[in-house]
Gaussian input, Z-matrix of N, CA and C with variables (Angstrom, degrees):
# hf/3-21g

backbone

0 1
 N
 C     1     B1
 C     2     B2     1     A1
 N     3     B3     2     A2     1     D1
 C     4     B4     3     A3     2     D2
 C     5     B5     4     A4     3     D3
 N     6     B6     5     A5     4     D4
 C     7     B7     6     A6     5     D5
 C     8     B8     7     A7     6     D6
 N     9     B9     8     A8     7     D7
 C    10    B10     9     A9     8     D8
 C    11    B11    10    A10     9     D9
 N    12    B12    11    A11    10    D10
 C    13    B13    12    A12    11    D11
 C    14    B14    13    A13    12    D12
 N    15    B15    14    A14    13    D13
 C    16    B16    15    A15    14    D14
 C    17    B17    16    A16    15    D15
 N    18    B18    17    A17    16    D16
 C    19    B19    18    A18    17    D17
 C    20    B20    19    A19    18    D18
 N    21    B21    20    A20    19    D19
 C    22    B22    21    A21    20    D20
 C    23    B23    22    A22    21    D21
 N    24    B24    23    A23    22    D22
 C    25    B25    24    A24    23    D23
 C    26    B26    25    A25    24    D24
 N    27    B27    26    A26    25    D25
 C    28    B28    27    A27    26    D26
 C    29    B29    28    A28    27    D27
 N    30    B30    29    A29    28    D28
 C    31    B31    30    A30    29    D29
 C    32    B32    31    A31    30    D30
 N    33    B33    32    A32    31    D31
 C    34    B34    33    A33    32    D32
 C    35    B35    34    A34    33    D33
 N    36    B36    35    A35    34    D34
 C    37    B37    36    A36    35    D35
 C    38    B38    37    A37    36    D36
 N    39    B39    38    A38    37    D37
 C    40    B40    39    A39    38    D38
 C    41    B41    40    A40    39    D39
 N    42    B42    41    A41    40    D40
 C    43    B43    42    A42    41    D41
 C    44    B44    43    A43    42    D42
 N    45    B45    44    A44    43    D43
 C    46    B46    45    A45    44    D44
 C    47    B47    46    A46    45    D45
 N    48    B48    47    A47    46    D46
 C    49    B49    48    A48    47    D47
 C    50    B50    49    A49    48    D48
 N    51    B51    50    A50    49    D49
 C    52    B52    51    A51    50    D50
 C    53    B53    52    A52    51    D51
 N    54    B54    53    A53    52    D52
 C    55    B55    54    A54    53    D53
 C    56    B56    55    A55    54    D54
 N    57    B57    56    A56    55    D55
 C    58    B58    57    A57    56    D56
 C    59    B59    58    A58    57    D57
 N    60    B60    59    A59    58    D58
 C    61    B61    60    A60    59    D59
 C    62    B62    61    A61    60    D60
 N    63    B63    62    A62    61    D61
 C    64    B64    63    A63    62    D62
 C    65    B65    64    A64    63    D63
 N    66    B66    65    A65    64    D64
 C    67    B67    66    A66    65    D65
 C    68    B68    67    A67    66    D66
 N    69    B69    68    A68    67    D67
 C    70    B70    69    A69    68    D68
 C    71    B71    70    A70    69    D69
 N    72    B72    71    A71    70    D70
 C    73    B73    72    A72    71    D71
 C    74    B74    73    A73    72    D72
 N    75    B75    74    A74    73    D73
 C    76    B76    75    A75    74    D74
 C    77    B77    76    A76    75    D75
 N    78    B78    77    A77    76    D76
 C    79    B79    78    A78    77    D77
 C    80    B80    79    A79    78    D78
 N    81    B81    80    A80    79    D79
 C    82    B82    81    A81    80    D80
 C    83    B83    82    A82    81    D81
 N    84    B84    83    A83    82    D82
 C    85    B85    84    A84    83    D83
 C    86    B86    85    A85    84    D84
 N    87    B87    86    A86    85    D85
 C    88    B88    87    A87    86    D86
 C    89    B89    88    A88    87    D87
 N    90    B90    89    A89    88    D88
 C    91    B91    90    A90    89    D89
 C    92    B92    91    A91    90    D90
 N    93    B93    92    A92    91    D91
 C    94    B94    93    A93    92    D92
 C    95    B95    94    A94    93    D93
 N    96    B96    95    A95    94    D94
 C    97    B97    96    A96    95    D95
 C    98    B98    97    A97    96    D96
 N    99    B99    98    A98    97    D97
 C   100   B100    99    A99    98    D98
 C   101   B101   100   A100    99    D99
 N   102   B102   101   A101   100   D100
 C   103   B103   102   A102   101   D101
 C   104   B104   103   A103   102   D102
 N   105   B105   104   A104   103   D103
 C   106   B106   105   A105   104   D104
 C   107   B107   106   A106   105   D105
 N   108   B108   107   A107   106   D106
 C   109   B109   108   A108   107   D107
 C   110   B110   109   A109   108   D108
 N   111   B111   110   A110   109   D109
 C   112   B112   111   A111   110   D110
 C   113   B113   112   A112   111   D111
 N   114   B114   113   A113   112   D112
 C   115   B115   114   A114   113   D113
 C   116   B116   115   A115   114   D114
 N   117   B117   116   A116   115   D115
 C   118   B118   117   A117   116   D116
 C   119   B119   118   A118   117   D117
 N   120   B120   119   A119   118   D118
 C   121   B121   120   A120   119   D119
 C   122   B122   121   A121   120   D120
 N   123   B123   122   A122   121   D121
 C   124   B124   123   A123   122   D122
 C   125   B125   124   A124   123   D123
 N   126   B126   125   A125   124   D124
 C   127   B127   126   A126   125   D125
 C   128   B128   127   A127   126   D126
 N   129   B129   128   A128   127   D127
 C   130   B130   129   A129   128   D128
 C   131   B131   130   A130   129   D129
 N   132   B132   131   A131   130   D130
 C   133   B133   132   A132   131   D131
 C   134   B134   133   A133   132   D132
 N   135   B135   134   A134   133   D133
 C   136   B136   135   A135   134   D134
 C   137   B137   136   A136   135   D135
 N   138   B138   137   A137   136   D136
 C   139   B139   138   A138   137   D137
 C   140   B140   139   A139   138   D138
 N   141   B141   140   A140   139   D139
 C   142   B142   141   A141   140   D140
 C   143   B143   142   A142   141   D141
 N   144   B144   143   A143   142   D142
 C   145   B145   144   A144   143   D143
 C   146   B146   145   A145   144   D144
 N   147   B147   146   A146   145   D145
 C   148   B148   147   A147   146   D146
 C   149   B149   148   A148   147   D147

   B1=1.4233
   B2=1.4907
   B3=1.2676
   B4=1.4099
   B5=1.5986
   B6=1.2521
   B7=1.4814
   B8=1.4656
   B9=1.3458
   B10=1.4731
   B11=1.4589
   B12=1.3170
   B13=1.4580
   B14=1.5412
   B15=1.4378
   B16=1.3891
   B17=1.5653
   B18=1.2496
   B19=1.4934
   B20=1.4859
   B21=1.3876
   B22=1.4464
   B23=1.5141
   B24=1.3818
   B25=1.4874
   B26=1.5124
   B27=1.2468
   B28=1.4870
   B29=1.4755
   B30=1.3193
   B31=1.4152
   B32=1.5094
   B33=1.3351
   B34=1.4516
   B35=1.5999
   B36=1.2977
   B37=1.4593
   B38=1.6007
   B39=1.3369
   B40=1.4621
   B41=1.5453
   B42=1.3293
   B43=1.3930
   B44=1.5281
   B45=1.3981
   B46=1.4380
   B47=1.5150
   B48=1.3399
   B49=1.4584
   B50=1.4567
   B51=1.3101
   B52=1.4740
   B53=1.4881
   B54=1.3549
   B55=1.4754
   B56=1.5751
   B57=1.4091
   B58=1.4290
   B59=1.5632
   B60=1.3273
   B61=1.4361
   B62=1.5676
   B63=1.2917
   B64=1.4722
   B65=1.4600
   B66=1.3262
   B67=1.4700
   B68=1.5339
   B69=1.3226
   B70=1.4412
   B71=1.5164
   B72=1.2428
   B73=1.4604
   B74=1.4776
   B75=1.3260
   B76=1.5063
   B77=1.4923
   B78=1.2964
   B79=1.4324
   B80=1.5738
   B81=1.3240
   B82=1.3713
   B83=1.5154
   B84=1.3165
   B85=1.4157
   B86=1.5652
   B87=1.3760
   B88=1.4306
   B89=1.5570
   B90=1.2274
   B91=1.4660
   B92=1.4994
   B93=1.3120
   B94=1.4273
   B95=1.5110
   B96=1.3492
   B97=1.4593
   B98=1.4550
   B99=1.4063
   B100=1.3932
   B101=1.5647
   B102=1.3041
   B103=1.5152
   B104=1.4796
   B105=1.3782
   B106=1.4376
   B107=1.5495
   B108=1.3542
   B109=1.5092
   B110=1.4973
   B111=1.2500
   B112=1.5003
   B113=1.5338
   B114=1.3157
   B115=1.4899
   B116=1.5376
   B117=1.3372
   B118=1.4624
   B119=1.5269
   B120=1.3466
   B121=1.4906
   B122=1.5620
   B123=1.3294
   B124=1.4638
   B125=1.5026
   B126=1.3499
   B127=1.4488
   B128=1.5732
   B129=1.2603
   B130=1.5244
   B131=1.5013
   B132=1.3364
   B133=1.4655
   B134=1.5454
   B135=1.3264
   B136=1.4647
   B137=1.4686
   B138=1.3817
   B139=1.4850
   B140=1.5020
   B141=1.3627
   B142=1.4366
   B143=1.5170
   B144=1.3331
   B145=1.4136
   B146=1.4504
   B147=1.3261
   B148=1.5187
   B149=1.4769
   A1=110.70
   A2=119.25
   A3=123.29
   A4=107.92
   A5=117.25
   A6=121.04
   A7=108.06
   A8=116.46
   A9=119.38
   A10=108.19
   A11=115.72
   A12=126.80
   A13=103.55
   A14=118.27
   A15=121.11
   A16=109.88
   A17=113.48
   A18=120.22
   A19=108.20
   A20=116.22
   A21=121.67
   A22=108.05
   A23=114.84
   A24=122.33
   A25=110.73
   A26=114.00
   A27=122.05
   A28=111.56
   A29=121.23
   A30=123.98
   A31=112.53
   A32=118.41
   A33=123.30
   A34=108.04
   A35=114.28
   A36=118.86
   A37=109.85
   A38=117.36
   A39=122.48
   A40=114.52
   A41=120.04
   A42=124.02
   A43=109.13
   A44=116.88
   A45=123.36
   A46=110.62
   A47=113.91
   A48=119.74
   A49=119.51
   A50=116.93
   A51=124.87
   A52=112.39
   A53=114.38
   A54=119.36
   A55=102.91
   A56=112.20
   A57=116.22
   A58=106.58
   A59=115.44
   A60=120.53
   A61=104.83
   A62=115.39
   A63=121.46
   A64=113.49
   A65=118.12
   A66=123.27
   A67=106.48
   A68=119.39
   A69=124.35
   A70=112.13
   A71=119.66
   A72=123.56
   A73=112.08
   A74=117.18
   A75=119.47
   A76=109.59
   A77=124.65
   A78=123.61
   A79=109.71
   A80=116.87
   A81=123.94
   A82=111.60
   A83=119.94
   A84=123.69
   A85=112.51
   A86=112.66
   A87=118.67
   A88=116.79
   A89=119.21
   A90=122.68
   A91=109.58
   A92=117.85
   A93=123.60
   A94=111.33
   A95=117.84
   A96=123.33
   A97=107.91
   A98=117.94
   A99=122.98
   A100=110.83
   A101=115.29
   A102=120.14
   A103=109.85
   A104=116.15
   A105=120.40
   A106=109.28
   A107=111.07
   A108=120.01
   A109=110.11
   A110=119.62
   A111=119.32
   A112=111.90
   A113=117.08
   A114=121.03
   A115=109.85
   A116=116.50
   A117=121.23
   A118=111.59
   A119=114.04
   A120=121.86
   A121=110.87
   A122=116.35
   A123=120.01
   A124=107.04
   A125=115.46
   A126=123.08
   A127=108.62
   A128=115.50
   A129=123.30
   A130=110.83
   A131=115.24
   A132=120.89
   A133=107.67
   A134=116.22
   A135=120.58
   A136=106.71
   A137=115.27
   A138=124.42
   A139=109.55
   A140=115.70
   A141=120.42
   A142=110.85
   A143=116.84
   A144=125.23
   A145=111.77
   A146=119.52
   A147=121.38
   A148=108.01
   D1=131.19
   D2=-179.44
   D3=-93.82
   D4=128.17
   D5=173.63
   D6=-111.46
   D7=147.21
   D8=176.55
   D9=-119.08
   D10=151.53
   D11=-176.71
   D12=-86.67
   D13=126.46
   D14=177.54
   D15=-129.05
   D16=152.19
   D17=-179.74
   D18=-99.40
   D19=146.56
   D20=175.73
   D21=-111.79
   D22=120.00
   D23=-178.01
   D24=-104.00
   D25=142.86
   D26=174.97
   D27=-65.67
   D28=133.11
   D29=-179.63
   D30=-75.93
   D31=-17.79
   D32=-175.47
   D33=-88.54
   D34=-60.06
   D35=-168.62
   D36=-102.50
   D37=-16.57
   D38=175.03
   D39=84.80
   D40=2.25
   D41=-178.73
   D42=-75.42
   D43=139.51
   D44=177.71
   D45=-89.14
   D46=103.31
   D47=-174.31
   D48=-99.12
   D49=-23.77
   D50=-175.74
   D51=-132.97
   D52=152.19
   D53=173.94
   D54=-129.79
   D55=152.73
   D56=-179.68
   D57=-156.01
   D58=158.12
   D59=179.36
   D60=-91.04
   D61=136.35
   D62=-177.12
   D63=-134.01
   D64=137.03
   D65=173.83
   D66=-94.14
   D67=97.87
   D68=-173.26
   D69=-76.85
   D70=-5.60
   D71=-178.12
   D72=-70.27
   D73=-31.40
   D74=-172.83
   D75=-93.01
   D76=-9.44
   D77=-173.68
   D78=-119.07
   D79=149.55
   D80=175.65
   D81=-108.77
   D82=-23.62
   D83=175.97
   D84=-111.46
   D85=166.90
   D86=-176.83
   D87=-75.06
   D88=145.23
   D89=-178.57
   D90=-68.12
   D91=135.50
   D92=173.49
   D93=-130.30
   D94=122.26
   D95=-176.92
   D96=-132.14
   D97=143.23
   D98=173.93
   D99=-88.21
   D100=112.34
   D101=-176.75
   D102=-134.74
   D103=168.70
   D104=-178.59
   D105=-85.91
   D106=133.68
   D107=177.04
   D108=-103.45
   D109=117.54
   D110=-175.73
   D111=-75.46
   D112=-16.87
   D113=177.89
   D114=-81.70
   D115=-39.55
   D116=177.50
   D117=-82.65
   D118=-22.30
   D119=-178.18
   D120=64.65
   D121=35.82
   D122=177.84
   D123=-156.51
   D124=170.13
   D125=176.13
   D126=-84.41
   D127=123.34
   D128=-179.01
   D129=-136.42
   D130=163.55
   D131=178.18
   D132=-72.78
   D133=132.96
   D134=173.62
   D135=-116.21
   D136=131.65
   D137=-177.04
   D138=-105.26
   D139=150.13
   D140=172.45
   D141=-68.91
   D142=137.51
   D143=174.63
   D144=-116.25
   D145=170.00
   D146=179.35
   D147=-78.52

Protein backbone atom coordinates (compact mmCIF):
# COMPACT_ATOMS: atom_id res chain seq x y z
CA UNK A 1 0.00 0.00 0.00
CA UNK A 2 1.30 3.39 -0.96
CA UNK A 3 0.81 6.17 1.52
CA UNK A 4 1.39 9.79 0.69
CA UNK A 5 2.50 12.59 2.96
CA UNK A 6 -0.07 15.38 3.27
CA UNK A 7 -0.07 18.72 5.08
CA UNK A 8 -2.86 19.96 7.32
CA UNK A 9 -3.60 23.69 6.99
CA UNK A 10 -5.54 25.84 9.44
CA UNK A 11 -8.89 26.94 8.01
CA UNK A 12 -8.68 30.32 9.82
CA UNK A 13 -5.15 31.61 9.15
CA UNK A 14 -4.05 29.17 6.42
CA UNK A 15 -0.74 28.16 8.01
CA UNK A 16 0.40 24.57 7.49
CA UNK A 17 1.03 23.28 11.00
CA UNK A 18 0.87 19.49 10.76
CA UNK A 19 1.91 16.70 8.40
CA UNK A 20 0.55 13.17 8.31
CA UNK A 21 0.71 10.03 6.20
CA UNK A 22 -2.51 9.29 4.38
CA UNK A 23 -3.86 6.42 2.33
CA UNK A 24 -5.78 8.36 -0.31
CA UNK A 25 -7.16 5.25 -2.01
CA UNK A 26 -9.90 4.79 0.59
CA UNK A 27 -11.23 8.38 0.67
CA UNK A 28 -12.91 10.64 -1.86
CA UNK A 29 -12.97 13.80 0.26
CA UNK A 30 -10.24 15.70 2.07
CA UNK A 31 -9.31 14.98 5.66
CA UNK A 32 -10.60 17.47 8.28
CA UNK A 33 -9.33 17.33 11.87
CA UNK A 34 -9.78 19.72 14.79
CA UNK A 35 -6.29 20.57 16.05
CA UNK A 36 -4.49 23.34 17.95
CA UNK A 37 -3.08 26.18 15.82
CA UNK A 38 -0.18 27.93 17.51
CA UNK A 39 -0.59 31.00 15.28
CA UNK A 40 -4.29 31.48 16.14
CA UNK A 41 -3.72 30.22 19.71
CA UNK A 42 -6.92 28.16 19.61
CA UNK A 43 -8.34 24.86 18.38
CA UNK A 44 -9.48 25.16 14.75
CA UNK A 45 -10.40 22.89 11.85
CA UNK A 46 -7.34 21.81 9.85
CA UNK A 47 -7.93 20.61 6.28
CA UNK A 48 -5.77 18.43 4.06
CA UNK A 49 -3.80 20.31 1.39
CA UNK A 50 -1.88 19.10 -1.63
